[in-house]
TIZANU-744188 format. One record per atom (N, C-alpha, C): residue in one letter; y, x, z. Coordinates in nm, 4 decimals. Layout:
N
(site 'A', (Y, X, Z))
...
This chain:
73
(site 'X', (0.9366, 1.0235, 0.1782))
(site 'X', (0.9130, 0.8804, 0.1836))
(site 'X', (0.7848, 0.8549, 0.2626))
(site 'X', (0.7905, 0.7608, 0.3496))
(site 'X', (0.6735, 0.7226, 0.4267))
(site 'X', (0.5910, 0.6222, 0.3486))
(site 'X', (0.4614, 0.6195, 0.3759))
(site 'X', (0.3725, 0.5336, 0.2981))
(site 'X', (0.4105, 0.3873, 0.3098))
(site 'X', (0.4646, 0.3466, 0.4238))
(site 'X', (0.4979, 0.2045, 0.4371))
(site 'X', (0.6094, 0.1640, 0.3420))
(site 'X', (0.6996, 0.2562, 0.3119))
(site 'X', (0.8024, 0.2270, 0.2117))
(site 'X', (0.7382, 0.2172, 0.0729))
(site 'X', (0.6411, 0.3031, 0.0495))
(site 'X', (0.5742, 0.3023, -0.0809))
(site 'X', (0.4949, 0.1730, -0.1005))
(site 'X', (0.4261, 0.1235, 0.0032))
(site 'X', (0.3502, -0.0004, -0.0157))
(site 'X', (0.4444, -0.1194, -0.0355))
(site 'X', (0.5595, -0.1137, 0.0267))
(site 'X', (0.6579, -0.2200, 0.0035))
(site 'X', (0.7103, -0.2137, -0.1394))
(site 'X', (0.7432, -0.0921, -0.1847))
(site 'X', (0.7927, -0.0760, -0.3217))
(site 'X', (0.6894, -0.1227, -0.4239))
(site 'X', (0.5633, -0.0869, -0.4024))
(site 'X', (0.4578, -0.1303, -0.4946))
(site 'X', (0.4465, -0.2823, -0.4963))
(site 'X', (0.4515, -0.3427, -0.3804))
(site 'X', (0.4421, -0.4894, -0.3735))
(site 'X', (0.5580, -0.5537, -0.4485))
(site 'X', (0.6790, -0.5046, -0.4227))
(site 'X', (0.7964, -0.5614, -0.4885))
(site 'X', (0.7956, -0.5346, -0.6392))
(site 'X', (0.7540, -0.4149, -0.6797))
(site 'X', (0.7460, -0.3823, -0.8226))
(site 'X', (0.6488, -0.4740, -0.8961))
(site 'X', (0.5477, -0.5213, -0.8253))
(site 'X', (0.4475, -0.6103, -0.8846))
(site 'X', (0.4780, -0.7578, -0.8592))
(site 'X', (0.5949, -0.7867, -0.8037))
(site 'X', (0.6381, -0.9245, -0.7758))
(site 'X', (0.5338, -1.0026, -0.6960))
(site 'X', (0.4829, -0.9387, -0.5899))
(site 'X', (0.3829, -1.0016, -0.5058))
(site 'X', (0.4407, -1.0356, -0.3690))
(site 'X', (0.3906, -1.1408, -0.3112))
(site 'X', (0.4298, -1.1764, -0.1746))
(site 'X', (0.3477, -1.0935, -0.0764))
(site 'X', (0.3962, -1.0846, 0.0462))
(site 'X', (0.3180, -1.0174, 0.1494))
(site 'X', (0.1854, -1.0897, 0.1701))
(site 'X', (0.1851, -1.2201, 0.1601))
(site 'X', (0.0616, -1.2969, 0.1782))
(site 'X', (-0.0406, -1.2622, 0.0712))
(site 'X', (0.0035, -1.2512, -0.0533))
(site 'X', (-0.0873, -1.2189, -0.1635))
(site 'X', (-0.1529, -1.0827, -0.1418))
(site 'X', (-0.0758, -0.9843, -0.0989))
(site 'X', (-0.1300, -0.8509, -0.0744))
(site 'X', (-0.2212, -0.8535, 0.0482))
(site 'X', (-0.1811, -0.9228, 0.1509))
(site 'X', (-0.2609, -0.9302, 0.2742))
(site 'X', (-0.3962, -0.9964, 0.2504))
(site 'X', (-0.4029, -1.0884, 0.1550))
(site 'X', (-0.5287, -1.1565, 0.1248))
(site 'X', (-0.6344, -1.0605, 0.0695))
(site 'X', (-0.5930, -0.9562, -0.0007))
(site 'X', (-0.6896, -0.8644, -0.0626))
(site 'X', (-0.7742, -0.7904, 0.0422))
(site 'X', (-0.7096, -0.7234, 0.1403))
(site 'X', (-0.7932, -0.6574, 0.2417))
(site 'X', (-0.8315, -0.7509, 0.3570))
(site 'X', (-0.7980, -0.8793, 0.3422))
(site 'X', (-0.8318, -0.9816, 0.4411))
(site 'X', (-0.7708, -0.9539, 0.5784))
(site 'X', (-0.6396, -0.9330, 0.5782))
(site 'X', (-0.5637, -0.9241, 0.7028))
(site 'X', (-0.4613, -1.0364, 0.7009))
(site 'X', (-0.4050, -1.0659, 0.8148))
(site 'X', (-0.3024, -1.1700, 0.8175))
(site 'X', (-0.1725, -1.1166, 0.7576))
(site 'X', (-0.0892, -1.2093, 0.7156))
(site 'X', (0.0407, -1.1689, 0.6630))
(site 'X', (0.1203, -1.0964, 0.7708))
(site 'X', (0.1078, -1.1406, 0.8943))
(site 'X', (0.1799, -1.0772, 1.0038))
(site 'X', (0.1333, -0.9330, 1.0244))
(site 'X', (0.0020, -0.9100, 1.0173))
(site 'X', (-0.0484, -0.7733, 1.0291))
(site 'X', (0.0051, -0.6869, 0.9151))
(site 'X', (-0.0037, -0.7397, 0.7940))
(site 'X', (0.0440, -0.6634, 0.6789))
(site 'X', (0.1930, -0.6326, 0.6927))
(site 'X', (0.2689, -0.7285, 0.7380))
(site 'X', (0.4127, -0.7088, 0.7558))
(site 'X', (0.4398, -0.5926, 0.8524))
(site 'X', (0.3616, -0.5835, 0.9587))
(site 'X', (0.3784, -0.4736, 1.0541))
(site 'X', (0.3452, -0.3388, 0.9903))
(site 'X', (0.2444, -0.3347, 0.9029))
(site 'X', (0.2125, -0.2104, 0.8307))
(site 'X', (0.3268, -0.1733, 0.7372))
(site 'X', (0.3763, -0.2732, 0.6657))
(site 'X', (0.4784, -0.2481, 0.5645))
(site 'X', (0.6111, -0.2020, 0.6252))
(site 'X', (0.6421, -0.2463, 0.7436))
(site 'X', (0.7680, -0.2027, 0.8052))
(site 'X', (0.7483, -0.0837, 0.8994))
(site 'X', (0.6263, -0.0329, 0.9064))
(site 'X', (0.5999, 0.0879, 0.9839))
(site 'X', (0.5883, 0.0674, 1.1333))
(site 'X', (0.5681, -0.0568, 1.1759))
(site 'X', (0.5575, -0.0849, 1.3191))
(site 'X', (0.4139, -0.0795, 1.3700))
(site 'X', (0.3203, -0.0673, 1.2768))
(site 'X', (0.1791, -0.0577, 1.3143))
(site 'X', (0.1111, 0.0379, 1.2179))
(site 'X', (0.0265, 0.1239, 1.2728))
(site 'X', (-0.0447, 0.2195, 1.1888))
(site 'X', (-0.1572, 0.1493, 1.1131))
(site 'X', (-0.1637, 0.1754, 0.9842))
(site 'X', (-0.2654, 0.1128, 0.9010))
(site 'X', (-0.3958, 0.1921, 0.9075))
(site 'X', (-0.5086, 0.1242, 0.9322))
(site 'X', (-0.6374, 0.1940, 0.9328))
(site 'X', (-0.6691, 0.2500, 0.7934))
(site 'X', (-0.7433, 0.3593, 0.7904))
(site 'X', (-0.7738, 0.4259, 0.6643))
(site 'X', (-0.8439, 0.3336, 0.5654))
(site 'X', (-0.9340, 0.2485, 0.6118))
(site 'X', (-1.0043, 0.1615, 0.5167))
(site 'X', (-0.9090, 0.0648, 0.4463))
(site 'X', (-0.8026, 0.0235, 0.5128))
(site 'X', (-0.7028, -0.0626, 0.4475))
(site 'X', (-0.6163, 0.0181, 0.3513))
(site 'X', (-0.5870, 0.1411, 0.3894))
(site 'X', (-0.5114, 0.2314, 0.3040))
(site 'X', (-0.5859, 0.2500, 0.1711))
(site 'X', (-0.7163, 0.2706, 0.1797))
(site 'X', (-0.7997, 0.2879, 0.0597))
(site 'X', (-0.8029, 0.1597, -0.0224))
(site 'X', (-0.8165, 0.0453, 0.0446))
(site 'X', (-0.8183, -0.0823, -0.0272))
(site 'X', (-0.6876, -0.1063, -0.1025))
(site 'X', (-0.5744, -0.0708, -0.0412))
(site 'X', (-0.4464, -0.0900, -0.1097))
(site 'X', (-0.4323, 0.0041, -0.2287))
(site 'X', (-0.4818, 0.1258, -0.2166))
(site 'X', (-0.4799, 0.2186, -0.3305))
(site 'X', (-0.5619, 0.1592, -0.4451))
(site 'X', (-0.6772, 0.1027, -0.4138))
(site 'X', (-0.7594, 0.0378, -0.5159))
(site 'X', (-0.6885, -0.0841, -0.5738))
(site 'X', (-0.6291, -0.1634, -0.4883))
(site 'X', (-0.5590, -0.2853, -0.5311))
(site 'X', (-0.4493, -0.2532, -0.6323))
(site 'X', (-0.3706, -0.1502, -0.6028))
(site 'X', (-0.2595, -0.1122, -0.6908))
(site 'X', (-0.3005, -0.0131, -0.7995))
(site 'X', (-0.4273, 0.0333, -0.7944))
(site 'X', (-0.4783, 0.1303, -0.8909))
(site 'X', (-0.3940, 0.2579, -0.8925))
(site 'X', (-0.3702, 0.3095, -0.7719))
(site 'X', (-0.2957, 0.4344, -0.7545))
(site 'X', (-0.3801, 0.5302, -0.6715))
(site 'X', (-0.3440, 0.6572, -0.6748))
(site 'X', (-0.4169, 0.7553, -0.5941))
(site 'X', (-0.3750, 0.7432, -0.4478))
(site 'X', (-0.4617, 0.7893, -0.3601))
(site 'X', (-0.4269, 0.7931, -0.2182))
(site 'X', (-0.3098, 0.8870, -0.1940))
(site 'X', (-0.3040, 0.9969, -0.2684))
(site 'X', (-0.1920, 1.0898, -0.2549))
(site 'X', (-0.0596, 1.0230, -0.2915))
(site 'X', (-0.0603, 0.9410, -0.3950))
(site 'X', (0.0623, 0.8694, -0.4315))
(site 'X', (0.1006, 0.7722, -0.3206))
(site 'X', (0.0043, 0.6975, -0.2733))
(site 'X', (0.0315, 0.5992, -0.1687))
(site 'X', (0.0849, 0.6660, -0.0425))
(site 'X', (0.0341, 0.7842, -0.0122))
(site 'X', (0.0779, 0.8580, 0.1066))
(site 'X', (0.2104, 0.9309, 0.0856))
(site 'X', (0.2615, 0.9295, -0.0368))
(site 'X', (0.3881, 0.9976, -0.0634))
(site 'X', (0.3722, 1.1452, -0.0944))
(site 'X', (0.2493, 1.1891, -0.1200))
(site 'X', (0.2236, 1.3300, -0.1500))
(site 'X', (0.2393, 1.3604, -0.2980))
(site 'X', (0.2455, 1.2584, -0.3806))
(site 'X', (0.2660, 1.2737, -0.5258))
(site 'X', (0.3762, 1.1788, -0.5694))
(site 'X', (0.4471, 1.2210, -0.6711))
(site 'X', (0.5535, 1.1368, -0.7252))
(site 'X', (0.5014, 1.0360, -0.8266))
(site 'X', (0.3887, 1.0676, -0.8893))
(site 'X', (0.3353, 0.9832, -0.9955))
(site 'X', (0.2174, 0.9023, -0.9446))
(site 'X', (0.2049, 0.7827, -0.9971))
(site 'X', (0.1018, 0.6905, -0.9486))
(site 'X', (-0.0392, 0.7380, -0.9760))
(site 'X', (-0.0606, 0.8040, -1.0866))
(site 'X', (-0.1943, 0.8514, -1.1242))
(site 'X', (-0.2002, 1.0022, -1.1132))
(site 'X', (-0.3175, 1.0519, -1.0825))
(site 'X', (-0.3414, 1.1957, -1.0795))
(site 'X', (-0.3366, 1.2463, -1.2228))
(site 'X', (-0.2619, 1.3526, -1.2482))
(site 'X', (-0.2459, 1.4035, -1.3846))
(site 'X', (-0.3767, 1.4574, -1.4413))
(site 'X', (-0.4791, 1.4780, -1.3580))
(site 'X', (-0.6081, 1.5273, -1.4048))
(site 'X', (-0.7017, 1.4141, -1.4448))
(site 'X', (-0.6598, 1.2899, -1.4245))
(site 'X', (-0.7480, 1.1756, -1.4557))
(site 'X', (-0.7420, 1.1400, -1.6011))
């Protein structure tokens, strides 16, 4: 799974609009939409902000873990 699918799934699981999520890292809805559909590469600082926003690990967001939280936390 690519991270853009994961950020879409997280947004939908939390019943959030693209605009609501885009407001957190202060990007436009159009920019966020391009990240979410994989048409634009997301900068690392936004990747970190989204992990914080959803309270998930970066590894989960990147698709490197199946579980949202690190089992060592």
